C-alpha positions as CSV (number, residue, x, y, z in Angstrom):
1,M,12.8,15.9,24.2
2,Q,15.6,14.2,26.1
3,P,13.8,10.8,26.3
4,V,13.2,10.9,22.5
5,R,16.8,11.8,21.9
6,A,18.0,9.0,24.1
7,L,15.8,6.5,22.2
8,L,17.1,7.7,18.8
9,L,20.7,7.4,20.0
10,H,20.2,4.0,21.6
11,R,22.4,1.3,20.1
12,F,19.3,-0.8,19.2
13,A,17.7,2.1,17.3
14,K,19.4,1.4,14.0
15,P,18.8,-2.4,14.1
16,L,15.2,-1.8,14.9
17,L,14.8,0.6,12.0
18,W,16.6,-1.9,9.7
19,A,14.1,-4.6,10.7
20,L,11.2,-2.3,10.1
21,C,12.5,-1.4,6.7
22,L,12.7,-5.1,5.8
23,A,9.1,-5.7,7.1
24,P,7.5,-5.0,3.6
25,L,9.9,-7.6,2.0
26,A,9.0,-10.1,4.7
27,W,5.3,-9.5,4.2
28,L,5.7,-9.9,0.4
29,A,7.7,-13.1,0.9
30,S,5.1,-14.6,3.2
31,R,2.2,-13.7,0.9
32,T,4.2,-15.3,-2.0
33,A,4.8,-18.5,0.0
34,L,1.2,-18.7,1.0
35,D,0.0,-18.0,-2.6
36,Q,-2.0,-14.9,-1.4
37,L,-0.9,-12.4,-4.1
38,G,-4.0,-12.8,-6.2
39,A,-4.5,-14.0,-9.8
40,N,-1.4,-12.3,-11.1
41,P,1.4,-12.7,-8.4
42,A,4.1,-11.3,-10.7
43,E,2.2,-8.1,-11.3
44,A,1.4,-7.9,-7.6
45,L,5.1,-8.1,-6.7
46,I,6.1,-5.6,-9.3
47,R,3.5,-3.1,-8.2
48,A,4.2,-3.7,-4.4
49,S,7.9,-3.2,-4.8
50,G,7.3,0.0,-6.7
51,D,4.9,1.3,-4.1
52,W,7.4,0.7,-1.3
53,T,10.1,2.5,-3.3
54,L,7.8,5.6,-3.4
55,R,6.9,5.3,0.3
56,S,10.6,4.9,1.3
57,L,11.4,8.0,-0.9
58,C,8.7,10.0,0.8
59,L,10.1,9.0,4.2
60,V,13.6,10.0,3.3
61,L,12.4,13.4,2.0
62,A,10.4,13.9,5.2
63,L,13.3,13.2,7.5
64,T,15.0,16.7,7.2
65,P,11.7,18.7,7.7
66,L,10.9,16.5,10.7
67,R,14.4,16.9,12.1
68,V,14.3,20.7,11.7
69,V,10.7,21.3,12.9
70,T,11.0,19.0,15.9
71,R,14.6,20.2,16.6
72,T,15.8,16.6,16.8
73,P,19.2,16.4,15.2
74,A,19.6,12.7,16.2
75,L,17.2,11.8,13.3
76,A,20.0,12.6,10.8
77,R,21.8,9.4,11.8
78,F,19.1,7.3,10.1
79,R,19.2,9.1,6.7
80,R,21.8,7.0,5.1
81,M,20.0,3.7,6.0
82,L,16.7,5.0,4.8
83,G,18.2,6.3,1.6
84,L,19.8,2.9,0.9
85,F,16.5,1.2,1.4
86,V,15.0,3.4,-1.3
87,F,17.6,2.0,-3.6
88,F,17.0,-1.5,-2.3
89,Y,13.3,-1.4,-3.1
90,A,13.8,0.3,-6.4
91,L,16.3,-2.4,-7.4
92,L,13.8,-5.1,-6.3
93,H,11.1,-3.4,-8.4
94,A,13.5,-3.4,-11.5
95,L,14.5,-7.0,-10.9
96,A,10.8,-8.1,-10.6
97,Y,10.0,-6.4,-13.8
98,S,13.1,-7.7,-15.6
99,G,12.5,-11.3,-14.3
100,F,8.8,-11.7,-14.3
101,D,7.9,-9.6,-17.4
102,M,11.0,-9.9,-19.5
103,G,12.6,-13.2,-18.3
104,F,15.9,-11.3,-17.8
105,D,16.2,-11.1,-21.6
106,V,18.5,-8.0,-22.1
107,G,17.4,-7.5,-25.7
108,D,13.7,-7.6,-24.8
109,I,14.3,-5.2,-21.9
110,A,16.2,-2.8,-24.2
111,R,13.4,-2.8,-26.7
112,D,10.8,-2.3,-24.0
113,I,12.7,0.7,-22.7
114,A,12.8,2.2,-26.2
115,K,9.1,1.5,-26.8
116,R,7.6,2.6,-23.5
117,P,8.7,6.0,-22.1
118,F,7.6,5.2,-18.5
119,I,10.0,2.2,-18.4
120,L,12.8,4.6,-19.6
121,V,11.9,7.1,-16.9
122,G,11.9,4.3,-14.2
123,F,15.3,3.0,-15.3
124,S,16.7,6.6,-15.3
125,A,15.5,7.0,-11.7
126,L,17.2,3.7,-10.8
127,L,20.5,4.7,-12.4
128,A,20.4,8.0,-10.5
129,L,19.6,6.2,-7.2
130,S,22.5,3.8,-7.9
131,L,24.9,6.8,-8.1
132,L,23.6,8.1,-4.8
133,A,23.9,4.6,-3.2
134,L,27.5,4.2,-4.4
135,T,28.5,7.6,-3.0
136,S,26.5,7.4,0.3
137,F,29.5,6.4,2.4
138,N,32.0,8.5,4.3
139,R,34.9,7.6,2.0
140,A,33.0,8.9,-1.0
141,I,32.3,12.2,0.8
142,Q,36.0,12.6,1.5
143,W,36.9,11.7,-2.1
144,L,34.3,14.1,-3.6
145,G,34.5,16.8,-1.1
146,A,31.5,17.9,1.0
147,R,30.4,20.6,-1.4
148,R,30.4,18.4,-4.5
149,W,28.9,15.5,-2.6
150,R,26.0,17.7,-1.4
151,L,25.4,19.0,-5.0
152,L,25.4,15.4,-6.3
153,H,22.9,14.2,-3.7
154,K,20.5,17.0,-4.7
155,L,19.7,14.5,-7.5
156,V,17.2,13.0,-5.0
157,Y,14.8,15.8,-6.0
158,G,15.0,14.9,-9.7
159,I,14.6,11.2,-8.7
160,A,11.4,12.1,-6.9
161,A,10.1,13.8,-10.0
162,L,11.1,10.9,-12.2
163,A,9.5,8.4,-9.8
164,L,6.2,10.3,-9.9
165,L,6.3,10.6,-13.7
166,H,6.9,6.8,-13.9
167,F,4.0,6.1,-11.6
168,F,1.7,8.6,-13.5
169,W,2.4,7.1,-16.9
170,M,2.0,3.6,-15.5
171,R,-1.4,4.4,-14.0
172,A,-2.5,6.4,-17.1
173,G,-3.2,3.2,-19.0
174,K,-6.0,2.4,-16.5
175,N,-7.0,6.1,-16.0
176,N,-6.4,5.6,-12.2
177,F,-4.6,8.6,-10.7
178,A,-5.9,8.7,-7.1
179,E,-2.7,7.3,-5.6
180,V,-0.6,9.4,-8.0
181,F,-2.1,12.6,-6.7
182,V,-1.6,11.5,-3.1
183,Y,2.2,10.9,-3.6
184,A,2.4,14.1,-5.7
185,A,0.9,16.1,-2.9
186,I,3.2,14.6,-0.3
187,I,6.4,15.1,-2.4
188,A,5.3,18.6,-3.4
189,A,4.8,19.6,0.2
190,L,8.1,18.2,1.3
191,L,10.0,19.9,-1.6
192,G,8.1,23.1,-1.0
193,W,9.2,23.1,2.6
194,R,12.8,22.8,1.5
195,V,12.4,25.9,-0.8
196,W,10.7,27.8,2.0
197,N,13.4,26.8,4.5
198,A,16.3,27.6,2.1
199,R,14.9,31.1,1.6
200,R,14.4,31.5,5.4
201,S,17.8,30.2,6.4
202,P,21.0,29.9,4.3
203,V,21.9,26.6,6.0
204,G,18.5,24.9,5.5
205,G,18.1,21.8,3.5
206,K,21.7,21.2,2.4
207,R,22.2,17.5,3.0
208,G,21.5,14.8,0.5
209,L,19.8,11.4,0.3
210,A,22.3,9.5,2.4
211,A,24.1,12.1,4.5
212,P,26.1,10.6,7.4
């Protein structure tokens, strides 16, 4: 495992991961520039940014099990960046909806949130993600204290549930649940591992979305 550890600790590891995390945005930008998003580009951008939010969230939740199972503690150094990219893509998703669907009209957005529960659930998840992003830095950990910070960042589990509910209700209109079940199975497995690991070891699974 020494070569793997050396690669993970290499000074270019984080810049490479940063570039990989931005690849979906670059892909969407190129598709937009080449007019290759289909008949409804706005809907394609909204859906794609939402998909990448869920994928990024699954990756963050998978990091701790992967670190523990492979005994590769160096993976922990990427958690903060990956967590912030979850927030980044969630914010893009919300901005795409607010701009393309609502024209950034605050009144229309507020009425849509009140009228459609799945929009309310999505914005609730974004607000919770915002809180985690704002407290993902070392100074916030010092200010809150490690115990309270870890407790706060357990919100990521609730965020995962809200994200799934948002996706489920969105797909319910078209009675298309195949992808919902895939994400639900992945998230259930990752959260189930945490429950199993916490019972097996009192120190298992204690770090949050953006631990340093």
